SERO-4910 file (N, C-alpha, C, O; in steps of 0.05 Angstrom, whole numbers):
BEGIN
 pado doro    nc1    nc2    nc3   cac1   cac2   cac3    cc1    cc2    cc3    oc1    oc2    oc3
  Met    A   1343   1648   -892   1328   1653   -878   1334   1679   -863   1356   1686   -853
  Ser    A   1311   1693   -862   1306   1721   -849   1318   1722   -824   1311   1707   -806
  Asp    A   1338   1743   -823   1345   1755   -793   1316   1778   -779   1316   1787   -757
  Thr    A   1302   1781   -794   1282   1803   -780   1261   1784   -758   1246   1764   -759
  Ala    A   1270   1807   -739   1249   1796   -713   1232   1799   -718   1223   1816   -732
  Val    A   1211   1769   -696   1179   1769   -701   1181   1795   -681   1198   1799   -664
  Pro    A   1158   1811   -689   1153   1833   -667   1139   1810   -643   1127   1789   -648
  Val    A   1144   1821   -618   1125   1808   -595   1105   1817   -590   1109   1837   -577
  Thr    A   1078   1811   -594   1054   1815   -587   1054   1829   -554   1063   1815   -536
  Ala    A   1044   1856   -547   1046   1855   -515   1022   1842   -503   1000   1841   -515
  Arg    A   1028   1831   -474   1003   1812   -466    990   1840   -451   1000   1856   -435
  Pro    A    964   1838   -462    943   1854   -451    936   1859   -423    927   1839   -412
  Lys    A    937   1884   -408    935   1880   -384    910   1870   -377    890   1868   -392
  Lys    A    912   1863   -347    884   1843   -338    868   1871   -331    881   1891   -324
  Pro    A    840   1873   -333    830   1902   -327    820   1893   -291    815   1871   -282
  Arg    A    819   1916   -280    815   1920   -257    785   1913   -252    766   1918   -268
  Pro    A    783   1903   -230    750   1894   -213    740   1929   -212    755   1946   -202
  Arg    A    712   1934   -226    701   1956   -217    693   1955   -179    694   1936   -164
  Leu    A    688   1971   -177    678   1976   -153    643   1972   -147    634   1970   -124
  Ala    A    629   1973   -168    607   1957   -169    605   1926   -167    586   1914   -156
  Thr    A    628   1914   -179    640   1885   -180    639   1870   -149    631   1848   -142
  Tyr    A    650   1890   -133    660   1885   -104    631   1890    -91    621   1875    -74
  Leu    A    619   1913   -100    593   1912    -75    573   1888    -89    556   1878    -75
  Leu    A    576   1880   -119    551   1853   -123    554   1832   -112    537   1816   -106
  Val    A    589   1830   -107    602   1802    -93    591   1809    -63    579   1789    -56
  Phe    A    591   1823    -48    594   1830    -30    558   1827    -24    552   1809     -8
  Ala    A    538   1843    -35    513   1840    -35    508   1806    -38    495   1797    -19
  Leu    A    516   1788    -56    501   1758    -59    514   1743    -32    498   1731    -18
  Ala    A    546   1744    -22    548   1729     -7    530   1738     23    523   1723     42
  Ala    A    526   1768     20    511   1771     45    482   1756     52    476   1746     74
  Phe    A    467   1758     26    441   1749     14    443   1720     34    433   1712     55
  Thr    A    462   1709     11    459   1686     18    468   1671     55    460   1649     62
  Val    A    482   1685     69    485   1686     86    454   1687    103    444   1668    116
  Phe    A    444   1709     99    421   1713    106    394   1697     97    373   1697    109
  Ala    A    399   1681     70    384   1663     68    385   1637     80    364   1625     80
  Ala    A    405   1624     90    415   1604     96    396   1609    126    377   1593    131
  Arg    A    402   1628    143    394   1629    171    368   1632    167    357   1627    189
  Gln    A    349   1639    148    320   1643    147    315   1614    144    305   1605    165
  Ile    A    318   1596    126    311   1569    127    326   1550    154    329   1526    157
  Gly    A    332   1568    168    351   1545    183    367   1529    190    368   1514    209
  Leu    A    386   1533    165    414   1529    152    436   1523    174    453   1540    182
  Glu    A    435   1495    185    469   1493    200    484   1483    188    481   1465    172
  Trp    A    509   1498    197    535   1476    183    532   1450    196    535   1429    183
  Ser    A    525   1452    226    532   1423    239    520   1400    220    533   1379    220
  Ser    A    494   1402    203    477   1386    191    492   1373    166    482   1354    154
  Phe    A    514   1385    160    524   1377    136    542   1355    148    547   1335    135
  Val    A    554   1359    180    569   1326    191    549   1309    201    552   1284    202
  Asp    A    530   1321    209    509   1309    226    496   1280    210    495   1257    218
  Met    A    488   1294    185    477   1276    172    495   1246    164    486   1223    160
  Trp    A    526   1255    164    537   1226    151    529   1205    181    531   1181    175
  Thr    A    524   1208    197    533   1195    220    495   1186    221    487   1174    241
  Asn    A    477   1194    200    453   1181    203    454   1143    197    465   1135    177
  Pro    A    442   1118    219    441   1093    218    428   1091    193    431   1067    187
  Leu    A    418   1100    178    404   1091    155    417   1090    129    410   1078    108
  Trp    A    444   1110    134    475   1096    110    473   1064    113    470   1051     92
  Gly    A    474   1052    131    493   1025    132    463   1015    121    469    994    110
  Lys    A    439   1018    117    420    999     97    435    996     68    432    975     55
  Phe    A    451   1017     58    452   1021     31    477   1006     27    488   1012      6
  Trp    A    490    990     39    510    969     28    516    948     44    519    952     68
  Pro    A    519    922     35    526    921     16    501    916    -14    477    909    -14
  Val    A    511    920    -28    481    912    -51    486    887    -65    505    875    -75
  Pro    A    453    881    -59    449    849    -68    451    847   -103    432    849   -118
  Trp    A    472    844   -107    467    845   -144    453    818   -149    436    816   -166
  Asp    A    461    801   -136    444    774   -144    413    779   -146    402    764   -162
  Trp    A    396    796   -133    369    805   -136    371    831   -149    349    840   -156
  Val    A    389    844   -155    383    865   -176    391    854   -206    382    868   -224
  Phe    A    404    835   -212    405    816   -234    384    795   -237    374    787   -258
  Ser    A    379    787   -217    359    764   -220    328    772   -220    307    761   -226
  Arg    A    335    797   -211    295    799   -218    288    803   -236    304    818   -249
  Arg    A    266    796   -249    257    797   -281    251    827   -278    265    844   -289
  Asn    A    230    834   -265    223    861   -255    234    882   -268    224    896   -286
  Val    A    262    883   -254    275    904   -252    286    913   -281    299    934   -285
  Phe    A    280    895   -298    299    896   -326    272    899   -344    274    917   -360
  Asp    A    249    885   -343    222    896   -348    218    920   -347    208    933   -365
  Ala    A    226    931   -322    223    968   -317    240    978   -330    232    995   -345
  Leu    A    265    974   -331    286    988   -347    272    991   -380    269   1011   -393
  Ile    A    266    968   -386    255    968   -422    229    984   -422    221    995   -442
  Glu    A    220    986   -405    190   1004   -401    200   1028   -405    192   1041   -424
  Thr    A    222   1039   -386    228   1063   -385    242   1075   -412    239   1097   -421
  Phe    A    256   1055   -422    265   1062   -451    234   1057   -472    235   1070   -493
  Gln    A    217   1045   -468    195   1051   -486    187   1085   -492    188   1101   -511
  Ile    A    179   1084   -453    170   1109   -452    184   1140   -464    174   1160   -474
  Ala    A    210   1132   -458    231   1155   -476    234   1159   -495    244   1181   -500
  Ile    A    227   1139   -517    229   1129   -543    202   1149   -553    200   1171   -564
  Ile    A    183   1129   -542    158   1144   -550    151   1174   -555    146   1186   -575
  Ser    A    154   1182   -524    153   1213   -523    173   1229   -538    168   1252   -546
  Thr    A    194   1217   -542    214   1238   -562    205   1233   -580    199   1256   -586
  Val    A    196   1217   -602    190   1222   -621    170   1234   -626    170   1247   -647
  Ile    A    145   1234   -611    122   1245   -611    127   1277   -610    119   1294   -627
  Gly    A    140   1280   -589    143   1304   -578    155   1316   -589    148   1340   -589
  Cys    A    187   1304   -609    199   1328   -627    184   1336   -656    187   1357   -668
  Thr    A    165   1310   -663    157   1307   -683    133   1335   -677    136   1354   -693
  Leu    A    115   1338   -660     91   1358   -658    107   1382   -653     94   1403   -656
  Ala    A    141   1386   -643    160   1411   -645    150   1420   -671    133   1437   -673
  Leu    A    161   1409   -693    167   1423   -719    150   1439   -732    162   1455   -746
  Pro    A    118   1442   -733    106   1465   -739    100   1486   -722     96   1509   -729
  Ile    A     99   1477   -695    101   1499   -672    126   1512   -676    124   1535   -682
  Gly    A    156   1500   -675    173   1508   -671    178   1531   -695    193   1549   -692
  Phe    A    163   1526   -717    173   1538   -748    148   1565   -732    155   1588   -727
  Ala    A    129   1557   -729    107   1582   -724    117   1599   -705    109   1622   -706
  Met    A    138   1590   -682    146   1610   -668    177   1623   -665    191   1632   -648
  Ser    A    177   1617   -692    204   1633   -711    195   1658   -717    171   1663   -713
  Lys    A    208   1674   -725    206   1701   -729    207   1702   -765    195   1717   -781
  Leu    A    221   1688   -768    224   1675   -796    208   1665   -815    206   1674   -838
  Thr    A    199   1648   -805    173   1627   -816    151   1628   -803    134   1612   -810
  Thr    A    146   1642   -787    111   1646   -774     94   1659   -801    100   1676   -818
  Pro    A     76   1646   -798     54   1655   -820     50   1687   -823     56   1702   -842
  Asn    A     36   1691   -796     36   1725   -782     35   1721   -759     34   1699   -749
  Ala    A     35   1748   -745     40   1759   -714     13   1741   -696     20   1727   -677
  Pro    A     -8   1741   -702    -19   1726   -683    -15   1696   -674    -20   1683   -653
  Thr    A     -2   1691   -698      1   1658   -697     28   1658   -684     33   1642   -666
  Phe    A     47   1680   -692     78   1679   -671     67   1681   -650     68   1659   -639
  Trp    A     50   1701   -631     49   1698   -600     37   1682   -591     46   1670   -571
  Leu    A      6   1674   -607     -9   1649   -593     12   1634   -589     19   1633   -565
  Ser    A     27   1622   -606     43   1595   -605     61   1600   -577     61   1587   -555
  Arg    A     76   1621   -584     92   1630   -556     81   1624   -533     90   1608   -517
  Ile    A     54   1641   -529     44   1647   -502     38   1623   -489     42   1620   -465
  Val    A     25   1599   -507     12   1568   -507     45   1563   -501     49   1581   -485
  Met    A     60   1555   -503     81   1538   -499     97   1552   -477    110   1535   -465
  Asn    A    101   1581   -467    107   1593   -445     93   1582   -421    102   1581   -398
  Ile    A     63   1571   -429     48   1563   -409     50   1530   -399     44   1520   -378
  Val    A     64   1517   -430     70   1493   -424     92   1491   -407     87   1477   -387
  Arg    A    113   1501   -408    144   1504   -402    135   1515   -367    151   1505   -350
  Ala    A    120   1527   -359    113   1536   -329    109   1516   -313    110   1516   -288
  Val    A    103   1495   -330     79   1463   -308    117   1455   -306    135   1460   -322
  Pro    A    117   1443   -284    146   1422   -280    137   1394   -291    114   1387   -291
  Asp    A    159   1379   -302    141   1354   -312    133   1329   -292    123   1308   -300
  Leu    A    140   1334   -266    126   1320   -248     98   1324   -241     85   1307   -229
  Phe    A     90   1346   -248     67   1357   -239     48   1345   -268     25   1337   -264
  Trp    A     59   1347   -292     49   1334   -309     38   1303   -312     18   1295   -322
  Gly    A     60   1288   -297     56   1265   -290     32   1261   -269     15   1244   -275
  Lys    A     31   1274   -247     12   1268   -232    -14   1274   -244    -32   1258   -241
  Leu    A    -18   1299   -259    -41   1305   -269    -48   1281   -292    -72   1281   -296
  Leu    A    -35   1262   -307    -47   1256   -327    -45   1225   -310    -54   1209   -326
  Val    A    -40   1216   -295    -35   1196   -274    -61   1193   -260    -74   1172   -259
  Thr    A    -70   1222   -249   -104   1231   -242   -117   1221   -271   -130   1199   -270
  Ala    A   -115   1235   -297   -131   1227   -311   -133   1200   -329   -154   1194   -340
  Val    A   -114   1188   -331   -116   1171   -347   -107   1143   -333   -106   1123   -347
  Gly    A   -100   1141   -304    -91   1113   -295    -63   1116   -277    -53   1138   -279
  Ile    A    -51   1102   -264    -30   1086   -270    -23   1075   -281    -37   1055   -285
  Gly    A      8   1074   -300     20   1063   -310     42   1081   -331     50   1105   -329
  Ala    A     47   1066   -346     74   1070   -376     52   1093   -393     64   1114   -395
  Phe    A     31   1094   -402     19   1104   -414      9   1135   -407      1   1152   -423
  Ala    A     12   1138   -387      9   1164   -361     36   1181   -370     36   1202   -381
  Gly    A     61   1163   -360     89   1166   -362    100   1182   -392    116   1201   -393
  Ala    A     84   1169   -418     93   1173   -439     82   1201   -453     96   1215   -469
  Trp    A     50   1209   -444     39   1228   -445     55   1251   -428     61   1271   -442
  Ala    A     62   1251   -408     74   1267   -392    100   1276   -410    103   1297   -421
  Leu    A    118   1250   -409    146   1263   -420    139   1271   -454    160   1278   -465
  Thr    A    126   1271   -463    111   1276   -493     99   1310   -489     98   1324   -509
  Ile    A     93   1319   -469     85   1347   -467    114   1364   -460    118   1388   -467
  Phe    A    136   1348   -444    155   1360   -432    174   1357   -459    186   1376   -469
  Ser    A    174   1337   -465    194   1334   -504    188   1364   -515    204   1383   -516
  Leu    A    156   1362   -523    150   1382   -541    170   1412   -526    192   1421   -535
  Ala    A    155   1421   -502    161   1450   -490    190   1443   -494    202   1464   -499
  Val    A    211   1419   -493    245   1437   -497    246   1434   -517    253   1456   -524
  Met    A    242   1416   -542    248   1425   -561    234   1447   -585    245   1452   -607
  Val    A    209   1459   -575    198   1475   -588    219   1499   -574    236   1508   -590
  Lys    A    220   1506   -556    241   1523   -547    271   1532   -559    282   1553   -564
  Leu    A    279   1505   -561    306   1509   -577    304   1506   -610    316   1520   -625
  Phe    A    290   1489   -616    284   1494   -655    271   1518   -659    278   1527   -681
  Ser    A    258   1532   -648    251   1561   -651    273   1577   -656    276   1593   -675
  Glu    A    290   1574   -638    316   1589   -625    323   1582   -659    316   1597   -677
  Thr    A    336   1558   -664    348   1546   -681    340   1557   -711    354   1562   -731
  Val    A    318   1560   -708    311   1562   -742    315   1599   -745    326   1611   -763
  Asp    A    304   1609   -724    322   1634   -726    345   1636   -733    351   1653   -750
  Ala    A    361   1619   -722    395   1630   -733    405   1610   -761    427   1600   -762
  Ala    A    381   1606   -786    375   1586   -803    396   1565   -809    408   1562   -830
  Glu    A    402   1545   -782    414   1529   -777    396   1497   -775    401   1484   -755
  Val    A    379   1487   -793    369   1476   -782    367   1439   -779    368   1428   -757
  Phe    A    364   1430   -796    363   1401   -796    389   1385   -776    385   1364   -763
  Pro    A    412   1398   -778    430   1384   -758    422   1390   -731    415   1372   -716
  Ala    A    423   1420   -724    408   1420   -696    385   1410   -682    382   1407   -657
  Tyr    A    365   1404   -704    350   1389   -702    350   1366   -690    337   1359   -670
  Val    A    368   1349   -706    369   1323   -690    394   1320   -665    396   1302   -648
  Ala    A    407   1337   -667    426   1343   -643    402   1349   -619    405   1331   -603
  Tyr    A    386   1361   -611    371   1373   -598    346   1349   -590    333   1348   -569
  Ala    A    346   1334   -608    320   1306   -603    335   1290   -588    326   1278   -568
  Leu    A    360   1288   -597    378   1271   -576    377   1281   -550    366   1269   -531
  Tyr    A    390   1304   -547    391   1313   -523    361   1312   -509    358   1301   -487
  Val    A    344   1322   -520    314   1318   -507    317   1268   -501    315   1262   -478
  Phe    A    319   1261   -508    316   1237   -505    334   1231   -483    330   1214   -466
  Glu    A    358   1250   -485    379   1244   -454    358   1250   -430    356   1235   -411
  Leu    A    342   1273   -433    329   1284   -411    301   1267   -410    287   1271   -389
  Asn    A    294   1253   -426    264   1227   -412    272   1207   -401    263   1195   -381
  Ile    A    296   1202   -419    312   1176   -390    313   1186   -365    307   1172   -346
  Arg    A    319   1207   -361    320   1224   -331    293   1218   -319    284   1202   -304
  Ala    A    284   1244   -338    254   1248   -324    235   1223   -319    217   1224   -303
  Ser    A    240   1204   -332    225   1178   -328    225   1165   -298    209   1150   -288
  Leu    A    249   1175   -288    258   1155   -265    238   1174   -239    226   1166   -219
  Val    A    241   1202   -251    219   1218   -231    196   1218   -232    183   1223   -212
  Leu    A    180   1211   -260    152   1203   -261    146   1176   -250    125   1173   -237
  Gly    A    159   1160   -253    159   1136   -241    145   1135   -212    124   1124   -203
  Leu    A    163   1149   -201    153   1161   -172    126   1161   -164    118   1152   -142
  Val    A    109   1173   -184     83   1180   -178     60   1166   -201     39   1173   -211
  Gly    A     75   1143   -204     66   1116   -217     55   1124   -247     34   1116   -257
  Ala    A     72   1138   -258     69   1139   -284     90   1114   -304     93   1115   -328
  Gly    A    102   1095   -289    114   1076   -298    141   1074   -295    152   1088   -278
  Gly    A    158   1056   -312    180   1058   -325    191   1046   -285    177   1040   -266
  Ile    A    228   1047   -288    239   1043   -270    240   1062   -248    256   1059   -229
  Gly    A    224   1082   -252    215   1094   -220    194   1080   -203    189   1088   -180
  Arg    A    184   1065   -211    164   1057   -195    178   1034   -182    165   1027   -162
  Ile    A    198   1022   -187    202    997   -180    225   1013   -156    228   1002   -134
  Ile    A    239   1037   -163    254   1052   -142    242   1059   -120    255   1059    -99
  Glu    A    207   1069   -122    198   1084   -104    189   1059    -91    185   1064    -67
  Val    A    183   1035    -98    175   1009    -77    194   1008    -57    189   1007    -33
  Gln    A    220   1007    -70    240    994    -53    251   1019    -32    266   1017    -13
  Arg    A    239   1044    -45    248   1062    -24    227   1072     -1    231   1092     14
  Thr    A    208   1057     -1    179   1052     16    186   1032     38    184   1034     62
  Thr    A    194   1011     22    197    993     34    228    989     48    233    970     64
  Phe    A    238    999     44    269   1010     71    290    992     51    314    993     57
  Asn    A    285    979     30    301    967     19    327    976      2    332    966    -20
  Phe    A    346   1001     18    355   1012      4    386   1004      0    401   1022     -9
  Asp    A    397    979      4    412    965    -10    405    956    -45    420    959    -65
  Arg    A    374    944    -43    370    942    -70    367    972    -91    377    973   -113
  Leu    A    358    987    -82    354   1011    -88    386   1026   -102    390   1032   -126
  Leu    A    406   1029    -78    428   1035    -92    443   1011   -116    462   1017   -130
  Gly    A    432    988   -116    432    973   -138    424    986   -168    436    988   -189
  Ile    A    402    993   -162    386   1003   -183    399   1031   -192    404   1037   -215
  Leu    A    403   1046   -170    409   1070   -188    447   1065   -199    460   1083   -210
  Val    A    453   1046   -193    482   1049   -202    483   1036   -231    500   1042   -248
  Ile    A    458   1015   -236    456   1013   -266    449   1031   -284    457   1031   -307
  Met    A    429   1054   -270    416   1072   -280    444   1095   -279    439   1111   -297
  Phe    A    454   1097   -275    476   1117   -278    504   1102   -299    521   1116   -310
  Val    A    504   1076   -300    518   1068   -319    505   1075   -347    517   1088   -364
  Ile    A    476   1064   -349    460   1069   -375    461   1106   -379    474   1112   -399
  Val    A    453   1123   -367    451   1155   -367    481   1154   -379    485   1159   -403
  Val    A    494   1150   -368    526   1163   -381    539   1147   -405    555   1157   -420
  Ile    A    529   1118   -407    528   1113   -439    522   1125   -461    538   1132   -479
  Ile    A    486   1128   -458    473   1140   -469    482   1174   -476    474   1186   -496
  Glu    A    497   1186   -457    506   1219   -453    529   1218   -472    527   1233   -492
  Gln    A    556   1200   -470    566   1199   -483    557   1185   -518    567   1200   -535
  Val    A    545   1167   -527    539   1166   -550    522   1196   -562    530   1206   -583
  Ser    A    504   1205   -549    490   1221   -562    503   1251   -568    493   1266   -584
  Val    A    531   1258   -552    551   1274   -549    564   1272   -580    564   1290   -597
  Ala    A    578   1241   -580    587   1244   -603    573   1242   -630    585   1251   -650
  Ile    A    550   1231   -634    526   1245   -649    530   1267   -660    537   1273   -682
  Arg    A    521   1284   -632    520   1313   -637    543   1326   -656    541   1342   -675
  Lys    A    563   1316   -645    591   1328   -655    596   1320   -681    614   1331   -693
  Arg    A    584   1305   -691    589   1300   -723    563   1317   -740    563   1323   -764
  Leu    A    543   1323   -721    517   1336   -741    520   1368   -737    510   1385   -751
  Val    A    533   1371   -717    534   1413   -714    568   1418   -714    577   1441   -712
***
């Protein structure tokens, strides 16, 4: 065994913050305080809101109602159907558009800029607005929700996929992004249901408007568990692919 001492690498010195960093932090803090005063934010409101008597309506959760009502599970199934359909259609449509938006695979400059401008406009519109618009156009129900989330899936997938094509790492990332879009669609379907676009959000809105907050809490607990399970499965699959 050699007696040669192993050289010890000196620990690099921690860089000192610049004056500009302190000024930036101070400016952000000052603007935060200013913005809070402009919107009438009072620190006492964080304490007062917990004294609201409505909190008592959230407990105890009527689990017998949550698990015995068939329409709750029918709505859950409908939520999954909306998310699956919109993910498959949206991610499929994203393939040609994503290639058109990539500088490596676009056929020409006009196609590149046209597809980019159109998708920027689509992404600028929130999914909730698409839901309200399509409910007005095609009527209340899951069909409107599926169309709204298809547009949402298309917008998200095209953005992620076109950047992946530029990096020349296509198939594994495409599958990983599709799983991520499916997660987003499960969450977004809850919100779209509030405007009549089908799914479990419709049941949530009914319980909210009738002040059945205990039932509402039970449904949200179930959705929380489902979303966590989906997220963990999706993360595990993405780790194997990417």
